[in-house]
Backbone as a chain_set.jsonl record, in Angstrom:
{"seq": "XXXXXXXXXXXXXXXXXXXXXXXXXXXXXXXXXXXXXXXXXXXXXXXXXXXXXXXXXXXXXXXXXXXXXXXXXXXXXXXXXXXXXXXXXXXXXXXXXXXXXXXXXXXXXXXXXXXXXXXXXXXXXXXXXXXXXXXXXXXXXXXXXXXXXXXXXXXXXXXXXXXXXXXXXXXXXXXXXXXXXXXXXXXXXXXXXXXXXXXXXXXXXXXXXXXXXXXXXXXXXXXX", "coords": {"N": [[14.814, 11.092, -17.908], [15.455, 12.032, -15.373], [13.006, 13.056, -14.658], [11.525, 10.738, -14.398], [12.9, 9.541, -12.273], [12.387, 11.421, -10.309], [9.667, 11.093, -10.101], [9.468, 8.478, -9.164], [10.629, 8.862, -6.712], [8.676, 9.799, -5.076], [7.294, 7.656, -4.238], [6.978, 6.796, -1.657], [5.042, 8.357, -0.531], [1.901, 8.703, 1.05], [-1.283, 7.763, -0.314], [-3.856, 10.082, -1.302], [-6.779, 10.903, 0.683], [-9.132, 10.849, -0.815], [-8.295, 9.283, -2.973], [-7.762, 6.871, -1.666], [-10.364, 6.168, -0.807], [-11.62, 5.937, -3.279], [-10.249, 3.774, -4.571], [-10.734, 1.851, -2.664], [-13.474, 1.429, -2.949], [-13.675, 0.719, -5.71], [-12.039, -1.571, -5.978], [-13.21, -3.392, -4.173], [-15.68, -3.572, -5.394], [-14.977, -4.903, -7.756], [-14.067, -7.325, -6.676], [-16.361, -8.311, -5.329], [-18.056, -8.565, -7.508], [-16.754, -10.574, -8.935], [-17.027, -12.677, -7.079], [-19.804, -12.951, -7.143], [-20.189, -13.863, -9.745], [-19.278, -16.449, -9.577], [-21.393, -17.814, -8.534], [-23.271, -18.021, -10.494], [-24.592, -19.621, -13.481], [-22.412, -20.985, -16.055], [-22.956, -20.059, -18.574], [-23.991, -17.336, -20.801], [-22.008, -15.282, -20.582], [-21.312, -12.489, -20.77], [-23.579, -11.136, -19.81], [-23.794, -12.103, -17.218], [-21.642, -10.925, -15.946], [-22.352, -8.247, -16.157], [-24.76, -8.197, -14.673], [-23.867, -9.045, -12.123], [-22.03, -7.035, -11.497], [-23.679, -4.775, -11.394], [-25.365, -5.563, -9.315], [-23.523, -5.766, -7.195], [-22.705, -3.102, -7.036], [-25.114, -1.844, -6.307], [-25.478, -2.996, -3.803], [-23.297, -1.919, -2.423], [-23.98, 0.764, -2.505], [-26.511, 0.939, -1.303], [-26.282, -0.374, 1.135], [-24.553, 1.043, 3.318], [-22.78, 0.353, 5.279], [-21.281, -1.74, 4.447], [-18.781, -1.439, 3.078], [-17.041, -0.193, 5.091], [-17.074, -2.324, 6.936], [-15.967, -4.455, 5.464], [-13.499, -3.322, 5.071], [-12.415, -3.351, 7.641], [-11.925, -6.027, 7.963], [-10.221, -7.037, 5.849], [-9.015, -4.742, 4.949], [-8.224, -2.656, 2.145], [-8.35, -4.475, -0.833], [-5.547, -5.579, -2.854], [-3.896, -3.854, -5.614], [-3.061, -5.698, -7.426], [-4.958, -7.702, -7.125], [-7.177, -6.334, -8.128], [-6.353, -5.976, -10.832], [-6.166, -8.667, -11.556], [-8.835, -9.525, -11.305], [-10.048, -7.94, -13.302], [-8.656, -8.874, -15.53], [-9.34, -11.626, -15.683], [-12.045, -11.343, -15.961], [-12.274, -10.115, -18.478], [-11.071, -12.137, -20.027], [-12.865, -14.185, -19.553], [-15.162, -13.182, -20.723], [-14.556, -12.89, -23.454], [-13.541, -15.346, -24.14], [-13.626, -19.0, -23.985], [-16.287, -20.351, -22.009], [-15.57, -20.667, -18.825], [-15.236, -21.484, -15.373], [-13.967, -18.924, -13.351], [-10.558, -18.859, -12.598], [-10.887, -21.453, -12.052], [-10.555, -23.401, -13.906], [-9.608, -26.611, -15.147], [-7.368, -26.65, -16.621], [-4.197, -26.737, -16.131], [-2.138, -25.334, -17.228], [-2.638, -22.667, -17.376], [-2.03, -21.03, -15.096], [0.807, -21.814, -13.509], [1.749, -24.09, -10.858], [3.968, -23.161, -9.541], [3.828, -20.351, -9.644], [1.695, -19.707, -7.946], [2.806, -20.724, -5.625], [4.895, -18.939, -5.261], [3.535, -16.591, -4.529], [2.452, -17.491, -2.132], [4.776, -17.902, -0.577], [5.89, -15.321, -0.492], [3.883, -13.992, 0.921], [4.043, -15.339, 3.396], [6.599, -14.574, 4.193], [6.203, -11.803, 4.559], [4.349, -11.932, 6.625], [5.82, -13.16, 8.714], [7.731, -11.19, 8.967], [6.153, -9.149, 9.959], [5.788, -9.95, 12.56], [8.295, -9.656, 13.463], [10.14, -11.724, 13.16], [12.094, -12.134, 11.336], [15.394, -11.48, 10.064], [15.519, -9.268, 8.429], [13.974, -6.214, 7.453], [11.47, -6.506, 5.69], [8.967, -5.441, 4.896], [9.275, -2.654, 5.096], [10.852, -2.147, 2.922], [9.073, -1.804, 0.908], [8.51, 0.865, 0.723], [10.585, 1.972, -0.593], [12.142, 3.372, -3.512], [13.839, 1.729, -5.063], [12.874, -0.864, -5.024], [10.669, -0.671, -6.651], [11.891, -0.104, -9.106], [13.202, -2.535, -9.485], [10.967, -4.181, -9.75], [9.812, -3.153, -12.094], [11.741, -3.863, -14.057], [11.858, -6.683, -13.703], [9.17, -7.541, -14.141], [8.833, -6.593, -16.744], [10.809, -8.044, -18.181], [9.87, -10.593, -17.671], [7.357, -10.55, -18.93], [8.168, -10.138, -21.57], [9.642, -12.487, -22.017], [7.56, -14.302, -21.773], [6.085, -13.866, -24.056], [7.931, -14.297, -26.076], [9.234, -16.748, -25.617], [8.204, -20.231, -25.513], [6.212, -20.263, -23.294], [3.602, -21.133, -20.933], [0.274, -19.762, -21.361], [-0.652, -18.395, -19.125], [1.528, -17.124, -17.93], [2.125, -14.777, -19.374], [-0.182, -13.275, -18.841], [-0.109, -13.06, -16.046], [2.309, -11.661, -15.7], [1.656, -9.288, -17.01], [-0.419, -8.331, -15.376], [1.033, -7.856, -13.026], [2.777, -5.854, -13.932], [0.978, -3.8, -14.66], [-0.298, -3.349, -12.202], [1.851, -2.378, -10.731], [2.363, -0.043, -12.167], [-0.035, 1.383, -11.679], [0.277, 1.759, -8.955], [2.514, 3.458, -8.866], [1.395, 5.719, -9.996], [-0.683, 6.365, -8.254], [-0.141, 5.595, -5.607], [-1.738, 3.936, -4.174], [-2.835, 1.067, -2.271], [-1.973, 1.95, 0.237], [0.41, 3.302, 0.155], [2.575, 1.679, 0.376], [4.304, -0.602, -1.574], [4.135, -3.351, -1.309], [1.576, -3.792, -0.333], [0.163, -3.152, -2.564], [0.705, -5.228, -4.213], [-0.033, -7.594, -2.941], [-2.552, -9.02, -0.884], [-4.401, -10.085, 2.06], [-6.634, -11.679, 1.236], [-5.991, -12.466, -1.429], [-3.651, -13.821, -0.861], [-4.54, -15.999, 0.752], [-6.144, -17.215, -1.153], [-4.182, -17.977, -2.944], [-2.951, -20.009, -1.485], [-5.008, -21.927, -1.566], [-5.171, -22.441, -4.357], [-2.59, -23.378, -4.871], [-2.441, -25.729, -3.3], [-4.607, -27.112, -4.376], [-3.901, -27.43, -7.108], [-1.552, -28.85, -6.824], [-2.511, -31.21, -5.659], [-4.181, -32.091, -7.716], [-2.283, -32.612, -9.664], [-0.798, -34.692, -8.488], [-2.813, -36.626, -8.303], [-3.31, -37.138, -10.995], [-0.872, -38.264, -11.723], [-0.905, -40.607, -10.173], [-3.078, -41.965, -11.314], [-2.08, -42.421, -13.811]], "CA": [[15.157, 10.138, -16.862], [15.335, 12.717, -14.089], [11.581, 13.157, -14.329], [11.108, 9.425, -13.897], [13.474, 9.359, -10.942], [11.649, 12.264, -9.386], [8.346, 10.508, -9.878], [9.64, 7.314, -8.309], [11.033, 9.265, -5.372], [7.47, 10.096, -4.301], [6.561, 6.405, -4.038], [6.722, 6.557, -0.244], [3.963, 9.203, -0.067], [0.607, 8.049, 1.2], [-2.305, 8.268, -1.247], [-4.815, 11.013, -0.716], [-7.965, 10.256, 1.238], [-10.059, 10.602, -1.92], [-7.781, 8.156, -3.742], [-7.982, 5.678, -0.865], [-11.786, 5.824, -0.858], [-11.943, 5.515, -4.644], [-9.755, 2.431, -4.813], [-11.424, 0.958, -1.749], [-14.766, 1.103, -3.56], [-13.504, 0.069, -7.012], [-11.484, -2.923, -5.836], [-14.22, -4.26, -3.569], [-16.697, -3.808, -6.422], [-14.456, -5.949, -8.637], [-14.011, -8.603, -5.944], [-17.731, -8.787, -5.103], [-18.583, -8.995, -8.809], [-16.153, -11.882, -9.215], [-17.661, -13.663, -6.214], [-21.155, -13.176, -7.638], [-20.137, -14.656, -10.98], [-19.072, -17.85, -9.231], [-22.681, -18.413, -8.158], [-24.144, -18.068, -11.658], [-24.198, -20.626, -14.481], [-21.268, -20.599, -16.876], [-23.364, -19.495, -19.853], [-24.292, -15.901, -20.794], [-20.847, -14.722, -19.888], [-21.338, -11.024, -20.697], [-24.682, -10.676, -18.968], [-23.577, -12.423, -15.814], [-20.754, -9.904, -15.402], [-23.128, -7.011, -16.029], [-25.692, -8.345, -13.557], [-23.148, -9.109, -10.851], [-21.444, -5.724, -11.232], [-24.768, -3.888, -10.973], [-25.81, -6.003, -7.989], [-22.5, -5.382, -6.221], [-22.756, -1.645, -6.891], [-26.303, -1.511, -5.528], [-25.23, -3.38, -2.41], [-22.384, -0.945, -1.831], [-24.657, 2.058, -2.39], [-27.647, 0.871, -0.393], [-25.833, -0.809, 2.454], [-23.373, 1.868, 3.483], [-21.858, -0.217, 6.262], [-20.562, -2.876, 3.885], [-17.387, -1.1, 2.816], [-16.253, -0.117, 6.332], [-16.933, -3.649, 7.542], [-14.986, -5.185, 4.677], [-12.211, -2.707, 5.309], [-11.888, -3.791, 8.924], [-11.497, -7.419, 7.863], [-9.075, -7.199, 4.966], [-8.63, -3.436, 4.422], [-8.482, -2.573, 0.709], [-7.6, -5.479, -1.602], [-4.402, -5.041, -3.579], [-4.064, -3.516, -7.022], [-2.896, -6.954, -8.154], [-6.271, -8.345, -7.117], [-8.008, -5.593, -9.086], [-5.929, -6.321, -12.188], [-6.513, -10.064, -11.809], [-10.285, -9.603, -11.531], [-10.338, -7.363, -14.618], [-8.088, -9.738, -16.56], [-10.122, -12.852, -15.842], [-13.358, -10.95, -16.479], [-12.12, -9.935, -19.924], [-10.81, -13.439, -20.607], [-14.096, -14.965, -19.46], [-16.152, -12.631, -21.65], [-14.196, -13.1, -24.859], [-13.059, -16.696, -24.387], [-14.523, -20.095, -23.613], [-16.947, -20.141, -20.733], [-15.031, -21.489, -17.751], [-15.221, -20.871, -14.057], [-12.773, -18.121, -13.2], [-9.506, -19.463, -11.795], [-11.286, -22.8, -11.675], [-10.372, -24.323, -15.015], [-8.692, -27.715, -14.875], [-6.189, -26.489, -17.461], [-3.158, -26.266, -15.217], [-1.145, -24.537, -17.927], [-2.984, -21.25, -17.302], [-1.13, -20.5, -14.08], [1.498, -22.955, -12.943], [1.785, -24.223, -9.411], [5.071, -22.363, -9.031], [3.422, -18.954, -9.473], [0.912, -19.638, -6.71], [3.735, -20.953, -4.521], [5.643, -17.697, -5.055], [2.668, -15.711, -3.747], [2.363, -18.055, -0.782], [6.033, -17.655, 0.135], [6.009, -13.88, -0.239], [2.96, -13.672, 2.003], [4.58, -15.846, 4.656], [7.722, -13.706, 4.563], [5.653, -10.56, 5.092], [3.719, -12.217, 7.913], [6.889, -13.354, 9.687], [8.342, -9.879, 9.176], [5.25, -8.356, 10.808], [6.018, -10.373, 13.942], [9.693, -9.424, 13.792], [10.842, -13.004, 13.231], [13.079, -12.201, 10.262], [16.504, -10.538, 10.292], [15.404, -8.12, 7.536], [12.701, -5.493, 7.491], [11.015, -6.635, 4.301], [7.833, -4.564, 4.589], [9.742, -1.278, 4.916], [11.409, -2.025, 1.577], [7.99, -1.4, 0.01], [8.491, 2.322, 0.612], [11.8, 2.408, -1.266], [12.016, 3.383, -4.98], [14.615, 0.692, -5.74], [12.038, -2.05, -5.2], [9.85, -0.412, -7.843], [12.747, -0.296, -10.276], [13.382, -3.974, -9.652], [9.706, -4.737, -10.239], [9.657, -2.771, -13.507], [12.612, -4.691, -14.879], [11.489, -8.091, -13.591], [7.895, -7.778, -14.82], [9.038, -6.387, -18.178], [11.533, -9.203, -18.722], [8.982, -11.76, -17.581], [6.347, -10.44, -19.967], [8.846, -10.356, -22.848], [9.932, -13.916, -22.13], [6.31, -15.041, -21.94], [5.635, -13.739, -25.435], [8.956, -14.779, -26.999], [9.479, -18.164, -25.367], [6.969, -21.045, -25.475], [5.709, -20.42, -21.932], [2.133, -21.203, -20.86], [-0.42, -18.488, -21.533], [-0.835, -17.725, -17.854], [2.684, -16.315, -17.579], [1.964, -13.447, -19.966], [-1.25, -12.569, -18.14], [0.357, -12.738, -14.701], [3.308, -10.602, -15.813], [0.96, -8.055, -17.36], [-1.106, -7.86, -14.17], [2.046, -7.314, -12.123], [3.264, -4.605, -14.501], [-0.082, -2.789, -14.566], [-0.475, -3.031, -10.786], [2.972, -1.528, -10.342], [2.133, 1.264, -12.773], [-1.095, 2.059, -10.935], [0.817, 2.186, -7.666], [3.372, 4.622, -9.105], [0.551, 6.879, -10.295], [-1.668, 6.682, -7.207], [0.352, 5.169, -4.287], [-2.799, 3.172, -3.508], [-3.845, 1.563, -1.327], [-1.424, 2.43, 1.512], [1.71, 3.926, -0.025], [3.577, 0.627, 0.392], [4.064, -1.379, -2.786], [3.743, -4.721, -0.972], [0.116, -3.801, -0.222], [-0.372, -3.071, -3.924], [0.949, -6.505, -4.887], [-0.576, -8.753, -2.239], [-3.459, -8.755, 0.228], [-4.721, -11.358, 2.72], [-7.54, -12.495, 0.44], [-5.237, -13.063, -2.532], [-2.692, -14.755, -0.265], [-5.27, -17.213, 1.113], [-6.563, -17.841, -2.398], [-2.989, -18.619, -3.503], [-2.815, -21.28, -0.776], [-6.005, -22.846, -2.096], [-4.806, -22.84, -5.708], [-1.363, -24.172, -4.834], [-2.785, -27.065, -2.784], [-5.515, -27.757, -5.328], [-3.181, -27.833, -8.314], [-0.625, -29.902, -6.446], [-3.285, -32.429, -5.491], [-4.63, -32.531, -9.034], [-1.131, -33.165, -10.366], [-0.484, -36.0, -7.891], [-3.864, -37.568, -8.68], [-3.111, -37.513, -12.381], [0.264, -39.18, -11.769], [-1.315, -41.89, -9.619], [-3.931, -42.66, -12.278], [-1.296, -42.83, -14.963]], "C": [[15.034, 10.772, -15.481], [13.892, 12.846, -13.651], [11.069, 11.838, -13.773], [11.636, 9.172, -12.492], [12.749, 10.197, -9.913], [10.28, 11.711, -9.078], [8.444, 9.302, -8.954], [9.992, 7.71, -6.881], [9.849, 9.595, -4.491], [6.704, 8.834, -3.95], [6.222, 6.162, -2.578], [5.586, 7.415, 0.297], [2.677, 8.409, 0.033], [-0.365, 8.592, 0.166], [-3.244, 9.215, -0.534], [-6.032, 10.26, -0.206], [-8.974, 9.93, 0.143], [-9.614, 9.403, -2.747], [-7.976, 6.856, -2.984], [-9.442, 5.224, -0.939], [-12.186, 5.319, -2.239], [-11.5, 4.077, -4.885], [-10.405, 1.423, -3.874], [-12.745, 0.486, -2.35], [-14.592, 0.29, -4.833], [-13.014, -1.369, -6.854], [-12.496, -3.857, -5.195], [-15.363, -4.53, -4.541], [-16.252, -4.919, -7.363], [-14.466, -7.305, -7.944], [-15.412, -9.165, -5.729], [-18.38, -9.242, -6.404], [-18.042, -10.365, -9.172], [-16.784, -12.966, -8.364], [-19.075, -13.979, -6.688], [-21.184, -14.041, -8.876], [-19.975, -16.138, -10.67], [-20.379, -18.572, -8.907], [-23.631, -18.546, -9.332], [-23.692, -19.151, -12.623], [-23.112, -20.088, -15.39], [-21.67, -20.059, -18.246], [-23.716, -18.028, -19.673], [-23.202, -15.133, -20.06], [-20.943, -13.208, -19.728], [-22.409, -10.54, -19.729], [-24.456, -10.993, -17.504], [-22.612, -11.435, -15.171], [-21.486, -8.587, -15.209], [-24.041, -7.083, -14.824], [-24.975, -8.331, -12.213], [-22.511, -7.771, -10.504], [-22.506, -4.746, -10.753], [-25.24, -4.262, -9.573], [-24.818, -5.595, -6.914], [-22.51, -3.877, -5.98], [-23.958, -1.214, -6.066], [-26.118, -1.857, -4.056], [-24.343, -2.352, -1.721], [-23.04, 0.401, -1.621], [-25.764, 2.042, -1.342], [-27.2, 0.555, 1.026], [-24.493, -0.14, 2.751], [-22.364, 1.274, 4.448], [-21.026, -1.356, 5.692], [-19.08, -2.557, 3.703], [-16.56, -0.94, 4.088], [-16.044, -1.483, 6.987], [-15.909, -4.489, 6.795], [-13.588, -4.631, 4.912], [-11.595, -3.146, 6.611], [-11.359, -5.217, 8.852], [-10.207, -7.54, 7.054], [-8.522, -5.875, 4.439], [-8.975, -3.39, 2.939], [-7.699, -3.66, -0.018], [-6.522, -4.817, -2.465], [-4.762, -4.665, -5.013], [-3.859, -4.752, -7.896], [-4.217, -7.719, -8.218], [-7.209, -7.666, -8.098], [-7.649, -5.975, -10.514], [-6.3, -7.765, -12.533], [-7.999, -10.217, -12.088], [-10.649, -9.06, -12.906], [-9.833, -8.27, -15.737], [-8.934, -10.986, -16.772], [-11.54, -12.543, -16.312], [-13.305, -10.791, -17.991], [-11.902, -11.279, -20.612], [-12.063, -14.299, -20.605], [-15.131, -14.494, -20.467], [-15.824, -12.994, -23.091], [-13.807, -14.537, -25.185], [-14.078, -17.755, -24.049], [-15.078, -19.891, -22.218], [-16.444, -21.134, -19.706], [-15.176, -20.754, -16.44], [-13.905, -20.135, -13.851], [-11.821, -18.768, -12.207], [-9.836, -20.913, -11.461], [-11.13, -23.806, -12.787], [-9.379, -25.41, -14.635], [-7.468, -27.672, -15.781], [-5.071, -25.893, -16.621], [-2.087, -25.449, -15.921], [-1.437, -23.045, -17.833], [-2.106, -20.533, -16.285], [-0.493, -21.681, -13.366], [1.496, -22.938, -11.43], [2.872, -23.354, -8.801], [4.707, -20.907, -8.797], [2.602, -18.776, -8.206], [1.817, -19.839, -5.5], [4.536, -19.69, -4.222], [4.826, -16.71, -4.23], [2.56, -16.186, -2.3], [3.613, -17.719, 0.024], [6.228, -16.184, 0.447], [5.102, -13.475, 0.914], [3.465, -14.145, 3.357], [5.764, -15.011, 5.127], [7.229, -12.394, 5.165], [5.003, -10.778, 6.446], [4.773, -12.405, 9.006], [7.588, -12.03, 9.995], [7.48, -9.01, 10.085], [5.413, -8.703, 12.279], [7.469, -10.185, 14.376], [10.525, -10.678, 13.892], [11.847, -13.18, 12.11], [14.195, -11.187, 10.528], [16.442, -9.301, 9.409], [14.031, -7.497, 7.688], [12.142, -5.432, 6.072], [9.916, -5.625, 3.979], [8.283, -3.129, 4.339], [10.372, -1.063, 3.548], [10.352, -1.59, 0.578], [7.842, 0.094, -0.134], [9.678, 2.86, -0.184], [11.648, 2.339, -2.785], [12.743, 2.244, -5.666], [13.817, -0.587, -5.924], [11.129, -1.887, -6.409], [10.66, -0.591, -9.114], [12.953, -1.784, -10.543], [12.119, -4.609, -10.228], [9.473, -4.393, -11.705], [10.477, -3.68, -14.41], [12.166, -6.152, -14.868], [10.199, -8.38, -14.34], [8.024, -7.585, -16.325], [9.743, -7.544, -18.835], [10.658, -10.451, -18.72], [7.937, -11.729, -18.692], [6.958, -10.666, -21.352], [9.138, -11.834, -23.069], [8.669, -14.729, -22.373], [5.807, -14.988, -23.372], [6.637, -14.313, -26.433], [9.172, -16.28, -26.858], [8.157, -18.933, -25.305], [6.509, -21.327, -24.042], [4.194, -20.531, -21.955], [1.506, -19.818, -20.896], [-0.533, -17.705, -20.224], [0.326, -16.835, -17.456], [2.55, -14.903, -18.131], [0.906, -12.642, -19.222], [-0.802, -12.157, -16.738], [1.382, -11.612, -14.737], [2.663, -9.264, -16.148], [0.232, -7.476, -16.157], [-0.12, -7.228, -13.194], [2.552, -5.961, -12.611], [2.228, -3.495, -14.363], [-0.309, -2.375, -13.114], [0.638, -2.116, -10.289], [2.811, -0.129, -10.922], [1.047, 2.052, -12.06], [-0.591, 2.548, -9.581], [1.691, 3.429, -7.825], [2.528, 5.872, -9.314], [-0.311, 7.304, -9.121], [-1.17, 6.44, -5.789], [-0.707, 4.398, -3.502], [-2.323, 1.734, -3.293], [-3.266, 2.197, -0.063], [-0.13, 3.212, 1.36], [2.854, 2.938, 0.031], [3.288, -0.329, -0.756], [3.711, -2.831, -2.48], [2.223, -4.837, -0.864], [-0.558, -3.674, -1.579], [-0.232, -4.388, -4.663], [0.24, -7.673, -4.232], [-1.474, -8.287, -1.108], [-3.836, -10.093, 0.854], [-5.638, -12.263, 1.911], [-6.825, -13.201, -0.701], [-4.247, -14.095, -2.007], [-3.372, -16.07, 0.112], [-5.732, -17.964, -0.137], [-5.39, -18.549, -3.062], [-2.711, -19.948, -2.808], [-3.756, -22.333, -1.367], [-5.602, -23.357, -3.48], [-3.558, -23.708, -5.725], [-1.644, -25.603, -4.367], [-3.645, -27.816, -3.792], [-4.767, -28.248, -6.566], [-2.152, -28.906, -8.019], [-1.325, -31.226, -6.281], [-3.769, -32.987, -6.804], [-3.49, -33.197, -9.8], [-0.784, -34.555, -9.811], [-1.527, -37.051, -8.267], [-3.704, -38.051, -10.11], [-1.949, -38.486, -12.524], [-0.118, -40.57, -11.267], [-2.171, -42.676, -10.591], [-3.148, -43.143, -13.49], [-0.428, -44.06, -14.629]], "O": [[14.569, 10.136, -14.535], [13.572, 12.763, -12.465], [10.292, 11.806, -12.818], [10.923, 8.657, -11.63], [12.518, 9.757, -8.786], [9.781, 11.83, -7.959], [7.608, 9.12, -8.069], [9.688, 6.975, -5.942], [9.995, 9.666, -3.271], [5.594, 8.909, -3.425], [5.291, 5.416, -2.273], [5.188, 7.246, 1.449], [2.4, 7.547, -0.801], [-0.282, 9.766, -0.198], [-3.404, 9.157, 0.686], [-6.287, 9.125, -0.607], [-9.597, 8.869, 0.162], [-10.44, 8.597, -3.176], [-8.32, 5.838, -3.584], [-9.72, 4.038, -1.114], [-12.987, 4.392, -2.362], [-12.287, 3.253, -5.352], [-10.605, 0.267, -4.246], [-13.092, -0.692, -2.273], [-15.277, -0.714, -5.027], [-13.515, -2.277, -7.517], [-12.632, -5.003, -5.625], [-15.954, -5.61, -4.513], [-17.05, -5.781, -7.73], [-14.829, -8.315, -8.548], [-15.636, -10.36, -5.923], [-19.163, -10.192, -6.411], [-18.781, -11.22, -9.661], [-17.053, -14.061, -8.858], [-19.503, -15.133, -6.646], [-22.088, -14.859, -9.049], [-20.473, -16.988, -11.408], [-20.457, -19.798, -8.995], [-24.703, -19.133, -9.185], [-22.531, -19.561, -12.592], [-22.914, -18.876, -15.484], [-20.802, -19.638, -19.011], [-23.741, -17.521, -18.552], [-23.445, -14.442, -19.069], [-20.678, -12.694, -18.642], [-22.169, -9.64, -18.925], [-24.882, -10.233, -16.634], [-22.738, -11.133, -13.985], [-21.27, -7.89, -14.218], [-24.1, -6.143, -14.032], [-25.427, -7.679, -11.272], [-22.457, -7.406, -9.33], [-22.273, -3.978, -9.82], [-25.486, -3.389, -8.742], [-25.212, -5.131, -5.844], [-22.341, -3.428, -4.847], [-23.847, -0.325, -5.222], [-26.544, -1.112, -3.173], [-24.6, -1.959, -0.583], [-22.709, 1.113, -0.673], [-25.936, 3.001, -0.589], [-27.682, 1.148, 1.991], [-23.433, -0.697, 2.467], [-21.197, 1.664, 4.431], [-20.153, -1.885, 6.38], [-18.222, -3.329, 4.132], [-15.467, -1.5, 4.167], [-14.973, -1.765, 7.525], [-15.079, -5.158, 7.411], [-12.611, -5.38, 4.947], [-10.377, -3.303, 6.695], [-10.446, -5.579, 9.594], [-9.217, -8.089, 7.536], [-7.65, -5.879, 3.57], [-9.937, -4.032, 2.519], [-6.486, -3.757, 0.166], [-6.6, -3.624, -2.76], [-5.784, -5.093, -5.551], [-4.422, -4.84, -8.988], [-4.55, -8.312, -9.244], [-7.952, -8.333, -8.818], [-8.533, -6.267, -11.32], [-6.699, -8.055, -13.661], [-8.391, -10.949, -12.997], [-11.47, -9.652, -13.606], [-10.492, -8.423, -16.765], [-9.216, -11.362, -17.91], [-12.17, -13.365, -16.978], [-14.186, -11.273, -18.703], [-12.484, -11.535, -21.666], [-12.3, -15.057, -21.545], [-15.892, -15.299, -21.005], [-16.711, -13.364, -23.86], [-13.746, -14.917, -26.354], [-15.255, -17.456, -23.849], [-14.414, -19.323, -21.35], [-16.838, -22.3, -19.71], [-15.233, -19.524, -16.414], [-12.84, -20.675, -14.148], [-12.222, -19.173, -11.116], [-9.133, -21.536, -10.666], [-11.533, -24.959, -12.634], [-8.428, -25.165, -13.894], [-6.62, -28.562, -15.717], [-5.012, -24.679, -16.426], [-1.199, -24.914, -15.257], [-0.578, -22.231, -18.173], [-1.497, -19.514, -16.611], [-1.178, -22.455, -12.697], [1.268, -21.903, -10.803], [2.726, -22.864, -7.681], [5.213, -20.285, -7.863], [2.789, -17.805, -7.474], [1.623, -19.2, -4.466], [4.825, -19.4, -3.062], [5.362, -16.063, -3.33], [2.577, -15.384, -1.367], [3.518, -17.3, 1.177], [6.684, -15.836, 1.536], [5.505, -12.703, 1.784], [3.332, -13.436, 4.355], [5.917, -14.767, 6.324], [7.772, -11.925, 6.166], [5.087, -9.918, 7.322], [4.63, -11.866, 10.104], [7.988, -11.777, 11.131], [7.999, -8.229, 10.883], [5.203, -7.857, 13.148], [7.835, -10.507, 15.506], [11.513, -10.709, 14.626], [12.402, -14.267, 11.946], [13.957, -10.152, 11.15], [17.224, -8.371, 9.605], [13.054, -8.173, 8.011], [12.316, -4.445, 5.356], [9.928, -5.018, 2.908], [7.738, -2.455, 3.465], [10.427, 0.065, 3.059], [10.683, -1.065, -0.486], [7.125, 0.559, -1.02], [9.771, 4.064, -0.424], [11.093, 1.371, -3.306], [12.327, 1.817, -6.743], [14.052, -1.326, -6.88], [10.849, -2.857, -7.113], [10.175, -1.165, -10.09], [12.886, -2.234, -11.687], [12.198, -5.477, -11.097], [8.998, -5.228, -12.475], [9.973, -4.204, -15.403], [12.105, -6.786, -15.921], [10.126, -9.351, -15.094], [7.408, -8.315, -17.102], [9.348, -7.991, -19.912], [10.7, -11.258, -19.649], [7.662, -12.75, -19.322], [6.346, -11.307, -22.207], [8.916, -12.37, -24.155], [8.697, -15.727, -23.092], [5.183, -15.932, -23.855], [6.251, -14.764, -27.511], [9.28, -16.996, -27.853], [7.106, -18.337, -25.068], [6.425, -22.483, -23.626], [3.56, -20.069, -22.903], [2.13, -18.828, -20.512], [-0.509, -16.475, -20.235], [0.131, -15.876, -16.71], [2.833, -13.934, -17.427], [1.086, -11.445, -18.998], [-1.08, -11.043, -16.294], [1.337, -10.707, -13.904], [3.074, -8.226, -15.631], [0.259, -6.265, -15.938], [-0.406, -6.186, -12.605], [2.736, -5.035, -11.821], [2.567, -2.372, -13.989], [-0.491, -1.192, -12.824], [0.391, -1.19, -9.517], [3.09, 0.861, -10.245], [1.188, 3.258, -11.856], [-0.981, 3.619, -9.116], [1.617, 4.348, -7.01], [2.896, 6.958, -8.864], [-0.641, 8.483, -8.997], [-1.713, 7.018, -4.847], [-0.578, 4.23, -2.29], [-1.494, 1.238, -4.055], [-3.979, 2.907, 0.646], [0.383, 3.738, 2.347], [3.997, 3.308, -0.237], [2.165, -0.812, -0.9], [3.058, -3.487, -3.292], [1.646, -5.851, -1.254], [-1.722, -4.045, -1.732], [-0.957, -4.646, -5.624], [-0.062, -8.658, -4.906], [-1.194, -7.283, -0.453], [-3.614, -11.137, 0.242], [-5.451, -13.479, 1.894], [-7.025, -14.396, -0.919], [-4.029, -15.128, -2.64], [-2.841, -17.143, -0.176], [-5.714, -19.194, -0.175], [-5.568, -19.601, -3.676], [-2.286, -20.908, -3.451], [-3.359, -23.468, -1.632], [-5.679, -24.555, -3.75], [-3.471, -24.662, -6.499], [-1.154, -26.566, -4.957], [-3.439, -29.005, -4.034], [-4.987, -29.373, -7.016], [-1.898, -29.774, -8.854], [-0.811, -32.26, -6.708], [-3.777, -34.201, -7.005], [-3.685, -34.199, -10.488], [-0.509, -35.48, -10.574], [-1.193, -38.209, -8.518], [-3.93, -39.224, -10.408], [-2.006, -39.416, -13.328], [0.282, -41.581, -11.844], [-2.034, -43.894, -10.703], [-3.501, -44.142, -14.116], [0.306, -44.548, -15.488]]}, "num_chains": 1, "name": "protein.A"}
């Protein structure tokens, strides 16, 4: 237990420059591959991921200014985004061929989960402008937030497998748990756990999904 506590106590350390560059490249490769898949037909699931990953890697290698430019816009995407891209890639390869995050099966990820991301992002944004009475972002450097995340994600994942919750809950809880574990091991991308859980791109995407799923639900009610 002391070893674990000692490991958690280093959570406020910044990642090394090599680790920052590694995750910067890997996460953007995953995001660009996911974006490329959206432009391809829904068949040949395995090959479309291979082709898009190779194309994204070639772009990053040939066009050296891409990564710095992307970094200036959104910095390094979060570890949660990386885990989500890997999870949906695996699910897309082994499962039915559906557009990633675009299936009309609203049971995959409920509207409430997207709303939670939206609210957390707004809290962090308001905190950045000093409009909240608490310093929420600074809590991301404290070990106690990691302990809370370990317990919450573990209980959530257990409940998702034991209780009759939609499939998306287990996947979301697993992504959160893995992202937290990667942060503990690497402190990427910035040494603050909030940056490992959420980034501007994922936050904006959560807005889109929350509005889209809410509108779909209202439309279904009106037709019924």
